[in-house]
C-alpha positions in Angstrom: 13.3 8.0 15.6 16.5 8.8 13.7 19.9 8.6 15.5 20.3 12.0 17.4 24.1 11.6 17.1 23.8 11.3 13.3 21.6 14.4 13.3 24.2 16.3 15.3 27.3 15.1 13.5 26.2 14.6 9.9 22.8 16.2 9.1 23.7 16.2 5.4 23.2 12.4 5.4 19.7 12.9 6.7 19.1 15.8 4.2 20.1 13.5 1.3 17.7 10.9 2.6 14.9 13.4 2.7 15.7 14.5 -0.9 15.7 10.9 -2.0 12.3 10.5 -0.4 11.0 13.7 -1.9 10.3 14.9 1.6 11.1 18.1 3.4 14.7 19.0 3.9 14.0 22.0 6.0 12.7 19.8 8.8 16.3 18.6 9.3 17.5 22.1 10.0 14.6 22.5 12.4 15.6 19.4 14.2 19.2 20.5 14.4 18.1 23.8 15.9 15.7 22.1 18.3 18.5 19.7 19.4 20.8 22.6 20.1 18.1 24.4 22.1 17.4 21.2 24.0 21.0 20.7 25.0 21.5 24.3 25.9 18.4 24.1 28.2 19.8 21.0 29.8 23.2 22.6 30.4 21.6 25.7 32.0 19.4 23.5 34.2 22.3 21.4 35.4 24.4 24.4 36.1 21.7 26.0 38.2 21.0 22.8 40.0 24.7 22.4 40.8 24.7 26.0 42.1 21.6 25.2 44.2 23.2 22.1 45.7 26.4 24.1 46.6 24.4 27.0 48.0 22.4 24.6 50.2 25.6 23.5 51.9 26.5 27.1 52.4 23.2 27.8 54.1 23.5 24.8 56.3 27.0 26.0 57.6 26.1 29.7 57.9 25.7 31.4 61.3 22.2 31.8 62.6 22.1 35.6 62.1 23.0 35.1 58.3 20.6 32.3 57.6 17.4 34.4 57.0 19.0 36.3 54.1 20.6 33.2 52.7 17.3 31.3 52.8 15.7 34.0 50.8 18.4 33.7 48.2 18.0 29.9 48.3 14.3 30.3 47.6 15.0 32.6 44.6 17.5 30.1 43.3 15.0 27.3 43.7 12.5 29.2 41.6 15.1 29.6 38.9 15.8 25.9 38.9 12.1 25.1 38.5 11.9 27.6 35.6 15.0 26.0 34.0 13.5 22.5 34.5 10.3 23.6 32.8 12.4 25.0 29.9 14.1 21.6 29.5 10.7 19.9 29.4 9.5 22.3 26.7 12.7 22.0 24.7 12.6 18.2 24.8 8.9 18.2 23.7 9.7 20.5 20.8 12.7 18.4 19.8 10.8 15.1 20.0 7.9 16.6 17.9 10.2 17.8 15.2 12.5 14.8 15.0 9.6 12.3 15.0 8.4 14.0 11.8 11.6 12.7 10.1 11.3 9.2 8.6 14.1 6.6 8.8 17.3 7.4 6.9 17.3 5.3 3.7 20.2 3.0 3.1 22.8 3.5 0.4 21.7 2.2 -3.0 17.9 2.7 -2.4 16.4 4.2 -5.6 15.4 7.8 -5.3 12.0 9.0 -6.3 8.4 7.9 -6.0 6.2 4.9 -6.5 7.1 4.4 -10.2 10.8 4.7 -9.6 11.4 1.2 -8.3 14.1 -1.0 -9.7 13.3 -4.6 -10.8 16.0 -6.9 -9.3 14.8 -10.1 -10.9 11.8 -11.8 -12.6 11.2 -15.4 -11.8 9.0 -18.2 -13.3 7.0 -18.4 -16.4 4.1 -16.1 -17.3 0.9 -18.2 -17.5 -0.6 -18.5 -20.9 -4.1 -19.7 -21.7 -5.9 -21.1 -24.8 -9.2 -19.8 -23.4 -10.4 -16.5 -22.0 -9.3 -16.5 -18.4 -11.7 -15.4 -15.6 -10.6 -13.0 -12.9 -10.4 -14.2 -9.3 -13.8 -12.6 -8.4 -15.6 -14.5 -11.2 -13.7 -17.7 -10.4 -14.5 -17.4 -6.7 -18.2 -17.0 -7.4 -18.2 -19.8 -10.0 -16.4 -22.1 -7.6 -18.5 -21.1 -4.6 -15.5 -20.1 -2.5 -15.7 -16.3 -2.5 -18.9 -14.5 -1.7 -18.6 -10.8 -2.1 -22.3 -9.8 -2.3 -23.0 -11.2 1.1 -19.9 -9.6 2.5 -21.1 -6.3 1.2 -24.6 -7.0 2.6 -23.3 -7.7 6.1 -20.4 -5.2 6.4 -20.3 -2.9 3.4 -17.8 -2.4 0.5 -14.5 -4.2 0.5 -15.7 -7.0 2.7 -16.3 -10.6 1.7 -16.9 -14.2 2.8 -14.5 -17.0 2.1 -16.6 -20.2 1.8 -15.8 -23.9 1.9 -12.6 -24.6 0.0 -12.0 -20.8 -0.1 -11.7 -20.7 3.6 -9.7 -23.8 3.7 -7.4 -22.5 1.0 -6.5 -19.4 3.1 -5.9 -21.6 6.2 -3.7 -23.9 4.1 -1.7 -20.9 2.9 -1.2 -19.6 6.4 -0.4 -23.0 7.7 2.2 -23.7 5.0 3.8 -20.3 5.8 3.8 -21.0 9.5 5.4 -24.4 9.1 8.1 -22.9 7.0 8.7 -20.1 9.4 9.0 -22.5 12.3 11.5 -24.6 10.3 13.5 -21.4 9.8 13.7 -20.7 13.5 10.7 -18.3 14.0 8.6 -18.6 17.1 4.9 -18.5 16.3 2.7 -15.9 18.0 -1.0 -15.1 17.7 -0.9 -11.4 18.4 -3.3 -8.8 19.7 -5.0 -6.8 17.0 -5.8 -3.9 19.3 -2.8 -1.9 20.5 -2.1 1.2 22.5 -1.3 4.6 20.8 2.4 4.4 22.0 2.8 1.0 20.3 1.2 2.2 17.1 3.3 5.4 17.1 6.5 3.5 18.0 6.3 1.5 14.8 5.7 4.6 12.7 2.1 4.0 11.7 0.6 7.2 13.1 2.5 9.6 10.7 1.6 10.0 7.1 -0.4 6.7 7.1 -2.6 7.5 10.1 -5.7 7.8 7.8 -5.4 4.1 7.0 -5.7 3.0 10.6 -9.0 2.3 12.4 -9.2 3.9 15.9 -11.5 3.0 18.8 -11.9 6.4 20.3 -13.8 5.2 23.4 -11.0 2.9 24.3 -8.0 4.8 22.9 -6.9 1.7 21.0 -6.0 1.1 17.4 -6.8 -1.9 15.1 -3.6 -3.0 13.5 -3.1 -3.3 9.8 -0.3 -5.9 10.3 1.0 -7.9 13.2 4.3 -6.1 12.8 2.9 -3.5 15.2 2.3 -5.9 18.0 5.5 -7.9 17.2 7.5 -4.7 17.5 5.9 -3.8 20.8 6.5 -7.3 22.1 9.9 -6.4 23.5 9.3 -2.6 24.1 11.4 -1.3 27.0 13.5 -4.4 27.2 17.2 -5.2 26.9 17.7 -8.2 24.6 20.5 -10.7 24.4 21.1 -10.8 20.6 24.9 -11.2 20.5 24.5 -15.0 20.1 21.2 -15.2 18.2 18.5 -13.0 16.8 15.0 -13.0 18.1 12.6 -14.2 15.4 8.8 -14.4 15.5 6.0 -15.3 13.1 2.8 -13.4 13.9 -0.5 -14.7 12.8 -3.3 -12.2 12.9 -6.3 -10.6 11.3 -5.5 -7.2 9.9 -7.6 -4.1 9.3 -7.1 -1.2 6.9 -9.4 1.7 6.2 -8.1 2.0 2.6 -9.1 5.7 2.9 -7.0 6.8 0.0 -8.1 4.1 -2.5 -11.5 5.2 -3.5 -12.2 3.7 -7.0 -9.1 1.5 -6.9 -9.5 -2.3 -6.9 -13.1 -2.2 -5.9 -13.6 -5.6 -7.6 -12.6 -8.8 -5.7 -10.3 -9.2 -2.7 -7.1 -7.4 -3.7 -7.8 -4.3 -1.6 -10.0 -5.0 1.4 -10.7 -3.8 4.9 -10.1 -7.1 6.7 -7.7 -10.0 5.9 -5.4 -12.5 7.5 -1.7 -12.4 7.4 1.4 -14.2 8.6 4.2 -11.8 9.3 7.9 -12.5 10.0 9.6 -10.2 12.5 13.2 -10.2 13.6 15.2 -8.4 16.2 18.9 -8.5 15.2 22.3 -6.9 15.8 22.4 -3.8 13.6 25.5 -5.3 11.8 23.4 -8.3 10.7 20.3 -6.4 9.5 21.1 -6.4 5.8 21.9 -10.1 5.8 18.7 -10.8 7.7 16.8 -8.8 5.1 18.0 -11.1 2.3 17.0 -14.1 4.3 13.5 -12.9 4.7 13.2 -12.3 1.0 14.5 -15.8 0.3 11.8 -17.4 2.5 9.1 -15.4 0.6 10.5 -16.3 -2.8 10.6 -20.0 -2.0 6.9 -19.9 -1.1 5.9 -18.2 -4.3 8.1 -20.6 -6.4 6.5 -23.6 -4.7 3.1 -22.2 -5.4 3.9 -22.0 -9.1 3.5 -18.2 -9.3 5.3 -15.9 -11.8 6.7 -12.9 -9.9 9.3 -10.1 -9.8 11.3 -8.7 -6.9 11.6 -4.9 -6.8 13.7 -2.5 -4.8 11.2 0.1 -3.7 12.1 3.7 -4.3 12.7 5.9 -1.3 9.6 8.0 -1.7 7.4 4.9 -1.6 9.0 3.6 1.7 7.0 3.7 4.9 8.1 6.0 7.7 10.1 3.2 9.5 11.7 1.5 6.5 15.3 2.2 5.4 15.0 -0.3 2.6 12.2 -2.4 1.3 11.7 -5.2 -1.2 8.3 -5.9 -2.7 7.5 -9.2 -4.4 4.8 -8.8 -7.0 3.0 -11.8 -8.6 1.6 -11.8 -12.1 -2.2 -11.4 -12.2 -3.3 -12.7 -15.7 -6.6 -10.8 -16.1 -5.0 -7.5 -15.1 -1.9 -8.1 -17.3 0.4 -6.8 -14.7 2.3 -7.6 -11.5 0.6 -7.0 -8.1 2.2 -6.8 -4.7 1.9 -10.0 -2.6 4.6 -9.5 -0.1 6.9 -6.8 1.2 9.9 -7.0 3.6 11.5 -4.0 5.2 14.7 -3.3 7.0 13.8 -0.7 9.6 17.4 -0.5 11.0 17.3 1.0 14.6 14.4 3.4 13.9 11.5 1.4 15.6 13.8 0.2 18.4 14.7 3.8 19.3 11.1 4.7 19.6 10.2 1.6 21.6 13.4 1.6 23.7 14.5 -1.9 22.6 18.2 -2.4 23.2 21.1 -4.8 23.6 24.2 -4.6 25.7 27.5 -4.1 24.0 30.8 -5.5 25.2 31.5 -2.2 27.0 28.4 -2.7 29.0 26.5 0.2 27.4 23.1 -0.4 25.8 22.2 0.6 22.2 19.2 0.0 20.0 18.7 -3.3 18.1 17.6 -3.4 14.5 14.2 -4.7 13.5 12.9 -6.2 10.2 9.6 -7.5 9.0 8.2 -9.4 6.0 5.0 -11.1 5.0 5.0 -14.8 4.4 1.3 -15.4 3.6 -1.8 -13.4 3.3 -5.4 -13.5 1.9 -4.3 -11.6 -1.2 -2.2 -14.6 -2.4 -5.5 -16.3 -3.3 -6.0 -13.9 -6.1 -2.8 -15.0 -7.9 -3.3 -18.7 -7.1 -6.8 -18.8 -8.6 -6.0 -16.8 -11.7 -2.7 -18.6 -12.4 -3.9 -22.1 -12.0 -7.4 -21.9 -13.5 -8.5 -24.3 -16.2 -10.7 -24.0 -19.2 -13.7 -25.7 -17.4 -13.6 -23.1 -14.7 -11.8 -25.3 -12.1 -8.6 -24.5 -10.4 -5.7 -26.8 -9.8 -4.4 -26.7 -6.2 -0.6 -26.2 -6.0 0.9 -29.5 -4.9 2.5 -28.0 -1.8 -0.9 -27.0 -0.5 -2.7 -30.3 -1.0 -1.7 -31.9 2.3 -3.3 -29.0 4.1 -6.6 -29.5 2.1 -6.9 -33.2 2.8 -5.4 -34.2 -0.5 -7.8 -32.0 -2.7 -6.1 -31.6 -6.1 -8.7 -29.5 -8.0 -11.3 -27.0 -6.8 -14.4 -27.5 -8.9 -17.6 -25.7 -9.1 -20.0 -26.5 -6.2 
């Protein structure tokens, strides 16, 4: 959640963030009022409890003939304490409900507005040009015998697919390349659970406005994750980390699931928008002062991967209204997809500041001995979707696809994917 002290001391900062996100500003006033009511209830409870403790001592020292009346007073006071305690519980529940509806406070410089209000920071590489009519990735995948969408639909329904032969190996190669690079950069590899508890899903901010995108197993009260970010964030829940000397960095390899509930009619063709895919996610727990520098590092790892794969891409600063609940700032990297004549998102990396850590109670100890929330960041380093840009960018006139040199060692030296 947002910092309660910031809410108390400077609610205008949060209101400005809400305006930038095109979200409710009134909810900030509701949260301020709920916080005041909560603190007032706590003060009243503590005052009554102190009175009760003092009165108990009076009862203990009183003469026998006075105790009956005093005990009756003590019982009445005890009832008042219980009522005050119940009032605290209710006030805290109200406060938590209201404040959890407020997304993370965006960082200075984040563009205001919605999805189309992003700012392009840089465009890298050369746009691929062809002296023939290029095929889209779905046709290429079928022609090469590496993507089988009809059988995926037959087995599981729309937005499912099979990767076959070199298609399957190409995905594993991508993921393995990403993992090797993550390890070299100091990330510890984790194969994460893909089913998580509600408190873990809520702690990462995925049960708010995006809850409709999440698969839930009602009989087990578990959720299928759409990214290993969820499990990676929960990995250190309720812990105190030693991050003064070094950050904690993990690379989570997992299968991901998304309902794509709001995308009817969008990207029905191919494997750009699907219900199941694999992804390698970077995740870092760092000192809050180091979060912005860590964010830039994550982007640099992503960019190096795309450059070595020979892809034309742009890096965008995502507008506030298009940020997820937990993100205070996000960069998307979009690769050029020739047959669509546009850039499409391949990776994103988010600075979530202390938002997730507050929800999941992940802290570090300061020099004074007090504990305070860490900052968390995440970023994709490889995923199934990258196959789309690789196939379309490196296709040849005869329908074959040249394998980027950096992937060849992971494919046993295969240089060209040819029709089966």
